[in-house]
mmJSON file of the N, C-alpha and C atoms, coordinates in Angstrom:
{"data_MODEL":{"atom_site":{
"group_PDB":["ATOM","ATOM","ATOM","ATOM","ATOM","ATOM","ATOM","ATOM","ATOM","ATOM","ATOM","ATOM","ATOM","ATOM","ATOM","ATOM","ATOM","ATOM","ATOM","ATOM","ATOM","ATOM","ATOM","ATOM","ATOM","ATOM","ATOM","ATOM","ATOM","ATOM","ATOM","ATOM","ATOM","ATOM","ATOM","ATOM","ATOM","ATOM","ATOM","ATOM","ATOM","ATOM","ATOM","ATOM","ATOM","ATOM","ATOM","ATOM","ATOM","ATOM","ATOM","ATOM","ATOM","ATOM","ATOM","ATOM","ATOM","ATOM","ATOM","ATOM","ATOM","ATOM","ATOM","ATOM","ATOM","ATOM","ATOM","ATOM","ATOM","ATOM","ATOM","ATOM","ATOM","ATOM","ATOM","ATOM","ATOM","ATOM","ATOM","ATOM","ATOM","ATOM","ATOM","ATOM","ATOM","ATOM","ATOM","ATOM","ATOM","ATOM","ATOM","ATOM","ATOM","ATOM","ATOM","ATOM","ATOM","ATOM","ATOM","ATOM","ATOM","ATOM","ATOM","ATOM","ATOM","ATOM","ATOM","ATOM","ATOM","ATOM","ATOM","ATOM","ATOM","ATOM","ATOM","ATOM","ATOM","ATOM","ATOM","ATOM","ATOM","ATOM","ATOM","ATOM","ATOM","ATOM","ATOM","ATOM","ATOM","ATOM","ATOM","ATOM","ATOM","ATOM","ATOM","ATOM","ATOM","ATOM","ATOM","ATOM","ATOM","ATOM","ATOM","ATOM","ATOM","ATOM","ATOM","ATOM","ATOM","ATOM","ATOM","ATOM","ATOM"],
"id":[1,2,3,4,5,6,7,8,9,10,11,12,13,14,15,16,17,18,19,20,21,22,23,24,25,26,27,28,29,30,31,32,33,34,35,36,37,38,39,40,41,42,43,44,45,46,47,48,49,50,51,52,53,54,55,56,57,58,59,60,61,62,63,64,65,66,67,68,69,70,71,72,73,74,75,76,77,78,79,80,81,82,83,84,85,86,87,88,89,90,91,92,93,94,95,96,97,98,99,100,101,102,103,104,105,106,107,108,109,110,111,112,113,114,115,116,117,118,119,120,121,122,123,124,125,126,127,128,129,130,131,132,133,134,135,136,137,138,139,140,141,142,143,144,145,146,147,148,149,150,151,152,153],
"type_symbol":["N","C","C","N","C","C","N","C","C","N","C","C","N","C","C","N","C","C","N","C","C","N","C","C","N","C","C","N","C","C","N","C","C","N","C","C","N","C","C","N","C","C","N","C","C","N","C","C","N","C","C","N","C","C","N","C","C","N","C","C","N","C","C","N","C","C","N","C","C","N","C","C","N","C","C","N","C","C","N","C","C","N","C","C","N","C","C","N","C","C","N","C","C","N","C","C","N","C","C","N","C","C","N","C","C","N","C","C","N","C","C","N","C","C","N","C","C","N","C","C","N","C","C","N","C","C","N","C","C","N","C","C","N","C","C","N","C","C","N","C","C","N","C","C","N","C","C","N","C","C","N","C","C"],
"label_atom_id":["N","CA","C","N","CA","C","N","CA","C","N","CA","C","N","CA","C","N","CA","C","N","CA","C","N","CA","C","N","CA","C","N","CA","C","N","CA","C","N","CA","C","N","CA","C","N","CA","C","N","CA","C","N","CA","C","N","CA","C","N","CA","C","N","CA","C","N","CA","C","N","CA","C","N","CA","C","N","CA","C","N","CA","C","N","CA","C","N","CA","C","N","CA","C","N","CA","C","N","CA","C","N","CA","C","N","CA","C","N","CA","C","N","CA","C","N","CA","C","N","CA","C","N","CA","C","N","CA","C","N","CA","C","N","CA","C","N","CA","C","N","CA","C","N","CA","C","N","CA","C","N","CA","C","N","CA","C","N","CA","C","N","CA","C","N","CA","C","N","CA","C","N","CA","C","N","CA","C"],
"label_alt_id":[null,null,null,null,null,null,null,null,null,null,null,null,null,null,null,null,null,null,null,null,null,null,null,null,null,null,null,null,null,null,null,null,null,null,null,null,null,null,null,null,null,null,null,null,null,null,null,null,null,null,null,null,null,null,null,null,null,null,null,null,null,null,null,null,null,null,null,null,null,null,null,null,null,null,null,null,null,null,null,null,null,null,null,null,null,null,null,null,null,null,null,null,null,null,null,null,null,null,null,null,null,null,null,null,null,null,null,null,null,null,null,null,null,null,null,null,null,null,null,null,null,null,null,null,null,null,null,null,null,null,null,null,null,null,null,null,null,null,null,null,null,null,null,null,null,null,null,null,null,null,null,null,null],
"label_comp_id":["UNK","UNK","UNK","UNK","UNK","UNK","UNK","UNK","UNK","UNK","UNK","UNK","UNK","UNK","UNK","UNK","UNK","UNK","UNK","UNK","UNK","UNK","UNK","UNK","UNK","UNK","UNK","UNK","UNK","UNK","UNK","UNK","UNK","UNK","UNK","UNK","UNK","UNK","UNK","UNK","UNK","UNK","UNK","UNK","UNK","UNK","UNK","UNK","UNK","UNK","UNK","UNK","UNK","UNK","UNK","UNK","UNK","UNK","UNK","UNK","UNK","UNK","UNK","UNK","UNK","UNK","UNK","UNK","UNK","UNK","UNK","UNK","UNK","UNK","UNK","UNK","UNK","UNK","UNK","UNK","UNK","UNK","UNK","UNK","UNK","UNK","UNK","UNK","UNK","UNK","UNK","UNK","UNK","UNK","UNK","UNK","UNK","UNK","UNK","UNK","UNK","UNK","UNK","UNK","UNK","UNK","UNK","UNK","UNK","UNK","UNK","UNK","UNK","UNK","UNK","UNK","UNK","UNK","UNK","UNK","UNK","UNK","UNK","UNK","UNK","UNK","UNK","UNK","UNK","UNK","UNK","UNK","UNK","UNK","UNK","UNK","UNK","UNK","UNK","UNK","UNK","UNK","UNK","UNK","UNK","UNK","UNK","UNK","UNK","UNK","UNK","UNK","UNK"],
"label_asym_id":["A","A","A","A","A","A","A","A","A","A","A","A","A","A","A","A","A","A","A","A","A","A","A","A","A","A","A","A","A","A","A","A","A","A","A","A","A","A","A","A","A","A","A","A","A","A","A","A","A","A","A","A","A","A","A","A","A","A","A","A","A","A","A","A","A","A","A","A","A","A","A","A","A","A","A","A","A","A","A","A","A","A","A","A","A","A","A","A","A","A","A","A","A","A","A","A","A","A","A","A","A","A","A","A","A","A","A","A","A","A","A","A","A","A","A","A","A","A","A","A","A","A","A","A","A","A","A","A","A","A","A","A","A","A","A","A","A","A","A","A","A","A","A","A","A","A","A","A","A","A","A","A","A"],
"label_entity_id":["1","1","1","1","1","1","1","1","1","1","1","1","1","1","1","1","1","1","1","1","1","1","1","1","1","1","1","1","1","1","1","1","1","1","1","1","1","1","1","1","1","1","1","1","1","1","1","1","1","1","1","1","1","1","1","1","1","1","1","1","1","1","1","1","1","1","1","1","1","1","1","1","1","1","1","1","1","1","1","1","1","1","1","1","1","1","1","1","1","1","1","1","1","1","1","1","1","1","1","1","1","1","1","1","1","1","1","1","1","1","1","1","1","1","1","1","1","1","1","1","1","1","1","1","1","1","1","1","1","1","1","1","1","1","1","1","1","1","1","1","1","1","1","1","1","1","1","1","1","1","1","1","1"],
"label_seq_id":[1,1,1,2,2,2,3,3,3,4,4,4,5,5,5,6,6,6,7,7,7,8,8,8,9,9,9,10,10,10,11,11,11,12,12,12,13,13,13,14,14,14,15,15,15,16,16,16,17,17,17,18,18,18,19,19,19,20,20,20,21,21,21,22,22,22,23,23,23,24,24,24,25,25,25,26,26,26,27,27,27,28,28,28,29,29,29,30,30,30,31,31,31,32,32,32,33,33,33,34,34,34,35,35,35,36,36,36,37,37,37,38,38,38,39,39,39,40,40,40,41,41,41,42,42,42,43,43,43,44,44,44,45,45,45,46,46,46,47,47,47,48,48,48,49,49,49,50,50,50,51,51,51],
"pdbx_PDB_ins_code":[null,null,null,null,null,null,null,null,null,null,null,null,null,null,null,null,null,null,null,null,null,null,null,null,null,null,null,null,null,null,null,null,null,null,null,null,null,null,null,null,null,null,null,null,null,null,null,null,null,null,null,null,null,null,null,null,null,null,null,null,null,null,null,null,null,null,null,null,null,null,null,null,null,null,null,null,null,null,null,null,null,null,null,null,null,null,null,null,null,null,null,null,null,null,null,null,null,null,null,null,null,null,null,null,null,null,null,null,null,null,null,null,null,null,null,null,null,null,null,null,null,null,null,null,null,null,null,null,null,null,null,null,null,null,null,null,null,null,null,null,null,null,null,null,null,null,null,null,null,null,null,null,null],
"Cartn_x":[61.785,62.275,61.814,62.681,62.367,61.806,60.671,60.054,60.852,60.906,61.58,60.856,61.578,60.941,60.664,59.736,59.359,59.831,60.402,60.806,60.265,59.475,58.862,58.29,57.518,56.83,57.668,58.964,59.836,60.177,60.282,60.671,62.194,62.726,64.172,64.48,65.292,65.648,66.645,66.476,67.482,68.842,69.906,71.254,71.544,70.999,71.275,70.685,69.626,69.057,70.041,70.784,71.746,72.996,73.294,74.499,74.271,73.04,72.762,73.204,72.92,73.373,74.891,75.635,77.097,77.561,76.921,77.275,76.953,75.796,75.41,76.356,76.764,77.698,79.045,79.484,80.754,80.66,79.547,79.364,79.334,78.674,78.616,80.008,80.783,82.142,83.017,82.922,83.711,83.298,81.986,81.493,81.93,81.905,82.319,83.802,84.606,86.046,86.311,85.603,85.772,85.314,84.2,83.705,84.695,85.282,86.284,87.501,87.938,89.081,88.765,87.572,87.169,87.084,86.582,86.495,87.888,88.816,90.19,90.829,90.584,91.102,90.523,89.217,88.562,89.127,89.369,89.942,91.315,92.142,93.467,93.366,92.42,92.237,91.786,90.852,90.377,91.498,92.304,93.409,94.412,94.57,95.508,95.046,93.739,93.208,92.806,92.999,92.656,93.733,93.324,94.286,94.99],
"Cartn_y":[96.353,96.939,98.393,99.256,100.671,100.908,101.583,101.864,102.932,102.831,103.884,105.212,106.301,107.603,108.171,109.081,109.683,111.138,111.51,112.899,113.331,114.372,114.93,113.841,112.929,111.915,110.694,110.734,109.604,108.839,107.538,106.717,106.676,106.964,106.954,105.798,104.865,103.704,104.113,103.565,103.821,103.284,103.875,103.494,102.03,101.465,100.058,99.139,99.573,98.758,98.661,99.711,99.731,98.933,98.808,98.096,96.596,96.157,94.741,93.858,94.226,93.356,93.185,94.249,94.153,93.261,93.394,92.56,91.105,90.85,89.482,88.884,89.685,89.203,88.858,89.677,89.417,88.134,87.949,86.735,85.501,85.606,84.498,84.173,85.194,84.99,84.295,84.745,84.141,82.689,82.422,81.054,80.167,80.688,79.932,79.58,80.537,80.296,79.229,79.318,78.336,76.953,76.885,75.605,74.984,75.799,75.32,74.761,75.471,75.011,73.685,73.58,72.341,71.181,71.454,70.414,69.934,70.846,70.479,69.658,70.063,69.295,67.884,67.774,66.469,65.604,66.205,65.472,64.911,65.728,65.264,64.145,64.276,63.251,61.934,61.979,60.751,60.142,60.98,60.467,59.682,60.073,59.369,57.945,57.696,56.39,55.579,56.142,55.412,54.375,53.323,52.267,52.598],
"Cartn_z":[10.935,9.701,9.627,9.191,9.059,7.665,7.612,6.318,5.581,4.253,3.486,3.677,3.632,3.768,2.385,2.339,1.056,1.018,-0.081,-0.301,-1.647,-1.658,-2.87,-3.782,-3.176,-3.961,-4.306,-4.13,-4.457,-3.188,-3.302,-2.159,-2.088,-0.904,-0.689,0.251,-0.195,0.624,1.694,2.914,3.95,3.495,3.984,3.554,3.83,4.931,5.233,4.172,3.486,2.402,1.241,1.028,-0.072,0.269,1.57,1.984,2.102,2.327,2.533,1.366,0.107,-0.983,-1.014,-0.747,-0.73,0.408,1.564,2.713,2.42,1.837,1.472,0.453,-0.516,-1.533,-0.9,0.041,0.734,1.547,2.251,3.048,2.155,1.005,0.06,-0.465,-0.763,-1.26,-0.217,1.033,2.111,2.308,2.3,2.473,1.315,0.113,-1.063,-0.996,-0.578,-0.439,0.615,1.737,2.809,2.362,1.654,1.15,0.17,-0.673,-1.621,-0.889,0.148,0.938,1.63,2.197,2.868,1.873,0.675,-0.348,-0.752,-0.885,-1.236,-0.117,1.137,2.277,2.29,2.031,2.011,0.888,-0.257,-1.391,-1.02,-0.378,0.037,1.076,2.003,3.03,2.413,1.499,0.839,0.01,-0.654,-1.469,-0.621,0.629,1.514,1.789,1.755,2.09,0.854,-0.319,-1.559,-1.853,-2.499,-2.86,-4.131],
"occupancy":[1.0,1.0,1.0,1.0,1.0,1.0,1.0,1.0,1.0,1.0,1.0,1.0,1.0,1.0,1.0,1.0,1.0,1.0,1.0,1.0,1.0,1.0,1.0,1.0,1.0,1.0,1.0,1.0,1.0,1.0,1.0,1.0,1.0,1.0,1.0,1.0,1.0,1.0,1.0,1.0,1.0,1.0,1.0,1.0,1.0,1.0,1.0,1.0,1.0,1.0,1.0,1.0,1.0,1.0,1.0,1.0,1.0,1.0,1.0,1.0,1.0,1.0,1.0,1.0,1.0,1.0,1.0,1.0,1.0,1.0,1.0,1.0,1.0,1.0,1.0,1.0,1.0,1.0,1.0,1.0,1.0,1.0,1.0,1.0,1.0,1.0,1.0,1.0,1.0,1.0,1.0,1.0,1.0,1.0,1.0,1.0,1.0,1.0,1.0,1.0,1.0,1.0,1.0,1.0,1.0,1.0,1.0,1.0,1.0,1.0,1.0,1.0,1.0,1.0,1.0,1.0,1.0,1.0,1.0,1.0,1.0,1.0,1.0,1.0,1.0,1.0,1.0,1.0,1.0,1.0,1.0,1.0,1.0,1.0,1.0,1.0,1.0,1.0,1.0,1.0,1.0,1.0,1.0,1.0,1.0,1.0,1.0,1.0,1.0,1.0,1.0,1.0,1.0],
"B_iso_or_equiv":[0.0,0.0,0.0,0.0,0.0,0.0,0.0,0.0,0.0,0.0,0.0,0.0,0.0,0.0,0.0,0.0,0.0,0.0,0.0,0.0,0.0,0.0,0.0,0.0,0.0,0.0,0.0,0.0,0.0,0.0,0.0,0.0,0.0,0.0,0.0,0.0,0.0,0.0,0.0,0.0,0.0,0.0,0.0,0.0,0.0,0.0,0.0,0.0,0.0,0.0,0.0,0.0,0.0,0.0,0.0,0.0,0.0,0.0,0.0,0.0,0.0,0.0,0.0,0.0,0.0,0.0,0.0,0.0,0.0,0.0,0.0,0.0,0.0,0.0,0.0,0.0,0.0,0.0,0.0,0.0,0.0,0.0,0.0,0.0,0.0,0.0,0.0,0.0,0.0,0.0,0.0,0.0,0.0,0.0,0.0,0.0,0.0,0.0,0.0,0.0,0.0,0.0,0.0,0.0,0.0,0.0,0.0,0.0,0.0,0.0,0.0,0.0,0.0,0.0,0.0,0.0,0.0,0.0,0.0,0.0,0.0,0.0,0.0,0.0,0.0,0.0,0.0,0.0,0.0,0.0,0.0,0.0,0.0,0.0,0.0,0.0,0.0,0.0,0.0,0.0,0.0,0.0,0.0,0.0,0.0,0.0,0.0,0.0,0.0,0.0,0.0,0.0,0.0],
"pdbx_formal_charge":[null,null,null,null,null,null,null,null,null,null,null,null,null,null,null,null,null,null,null,null,null,null,null,null,null,null,null,null,null,null,null,null,null,null,null,null,null,null,null,null,null,null,null,null,null,null,null,null,null,null,null,null,null,null,null,null,null,null,null,null,null,null,null,null,null,null,null,null,null,null,null,null,null,null,null,null,null,null,null,null,null,null,null,null,null,null,null,null,null,null,null,null,null,null,null,null,null,null,null,null,null,null,null,null,null,null,null,null,null,null,null,null,null,null,null,null,null,null,null,null,null,null,null,null,null,null,null,null,null,null,null,null,null,null,null,null,null,null,null,null,null,null,null,null,null,null,null,null,null,null,null,null,null],
"auth_seq_id":[1,1,1,2,2,2,3,3,3,4,4,4,5,5,5,6,6,6,7,7,7,8,8,8,9,9,9,10,10,10,11,11,11,12,12,12,13,13,13,14,14,14,15,15,15,16,16,16,17,17,17,18,18,18,19,19,19,20,20,20,21,21,21,22,22,22,23,23,23,24,24,24,25,25,25,26,26,26,27,27,27,28,28,28,29,29,29,30,30,30,31,31,31,32,32,32,33,33,33,34,34,34,35,35,35,36,36,36,37,37,37,38,38,38,39,39,39,40,40,40,41,41,41,42,42,42,43,43,43,44,44,44,45,45,45,46,46,46,47,47,47,48,48,48,49,49,49,50,50,50,51,51,51],
"auth_comp_id":["UNK","UNK","UNK","UNK","UNK","UNK","UNK","UNK","UNK","UNK","UNK","UNK","UNK","UNK","UNK","UNK","UNK","UNK","UNK","UNK","UNK","UNK","UNK","UNK","UNK","UNK","UNK","UNK","UNK","UNK","UNK","UNK","UNK","UNK","UNK","UNK","UNK","UNK","UNK","UNK","UNK","UNK","UNK","UNK","UNK","UNK","UNK","UNK","UNK","UNK","UNK","UNK","UNK","UNK","UNK","UNK","UNK","UNK","UNK","UNK","UNK","UNK","UNK","UNK","UNK","UNK","UNK","UNK","UNK","UNK","UNK","UNK","UNK","UNK","UNK","UNK","UNK","UNK","UNK","UNK","UNK","UNK","UNK","UNK","UNK","UNK","UNK","UNK","UNK","UNK","UNK","UNK","UNK","UNK","UNK","UNK","UNK","UNK","UNK","UNK","UNK","UNK","UNK","UNK","UNK","UNK","UNK","UNK","UNK","UNK","UNK","UNK","UNK","UNK","UNK","UNK","UNK","UNK","UNK","UNK","UNK","UNK","UNK","UNK","UNK","UNK","UNK","UNK","UNK","UNK","UNK","UNK","UNK","UNK","UNK","UNK","UNK","UNK","UNK","UNK","UNK","UNK","UNK","UNK","UNK","UNK","UNK","UNK","UNK","UNK","UNK","UNK","UNK"],
"auth_asym_id":["A","A","A","A","A","A","A","A","A","A","A","A","A","A","A","A","A","A","A","A","A","A","A","A","A","A","A","A","A","A","A","A","A","A","A","A","A","A","A","A","A","A","A","A","A","A","A","A","A","A","A","A","A","A","A","A","A","A","A","A","A","A","A","A","A","A","A","A","A","A","A","A","A","A","A","A","A","A","A","A","A","A","A","A","A","A","A","A","A","A","A","A","A","A","A","A","A","A","A","A","A","A","A","A","A","A","A","A","A","A","A","A","A","A","A","A","A","A","A","A","A","A","A","A","A","A","A","A","A","A","A","A","A","A","A","A","A","A","A","A","A","A","A","A","A","A","A","A","A","A","A","A","A"],
"auth_atom_id":["N","CA","C","N","CA","C","N","CA","C","N","CA","C","N","CA","C","N","CA","C","N","CA","C","N","CA","C","N","CA","C","N","CA","C","N","CA","C","N","CA","C","N","CA","C","N","CA","C","N","CA","C","N","CA","C","N","CA","C","N","CA","C","N","CA","C","N","CA","C","N","CA","C","N","CA","C","N","CA","C","N","CA","C","N","CA","C","N","CA","C","N","CA","C","N","CA","C","N","CA","C","N","CA","C","N","CA","C","N","CA","C","N","CA","C","N","CA","C","N","CA","C","N","CA","C","N","CA","C","N","CA","C","N","CA","C","N","CA","C","N","CA","C","N","CA","C","N","CA","C","N","CA","C","N","CA","C","N","CA","C","N","CA","C","N","CA","C","N","CA","C","N","CA","C","N","CA","C"],
"pdbx_PDB_model_num":[1,1,1,1,1,1,1,1,1,1,1,1,1,1,1,1,1,1,1,1,1,1,1,1,1,1,1,1,1,1,1,1,1,1,1,1,1,1,1,1,1,1,1,1,1,1,1,1,1,1,1,1,1,1,1,1,1,1,1,1,1,1,1,1,1,1,1,1,1,1,1,1,1,1,1,1,1,1,1,1,1,1,1,1,1,1,1,1,1,1,1,1,1,1,1,1,1,1,1,1,1,1,1,1,1,1,1,1,1,1,1,1,1,1,1,1,1,1,1,1,1,1,1,1,1,1,1,1,1,1,1,1,1,1,1,1,1,1,1,1,1,1,1,1,1,1,1,1,1,1,1,1,1]
}}}
């Protein structure tokens, strides 16, 4: 991990630190969408075998 650099007494975060939350949020959104799709597929599959 790269330590943040200091400029005139203030800590400045590296740009990748600022991008990580957005990347994580995007990954969570994609995973959530995929999980929802899989759940819907499973529901349809179970419905086919229900009496």
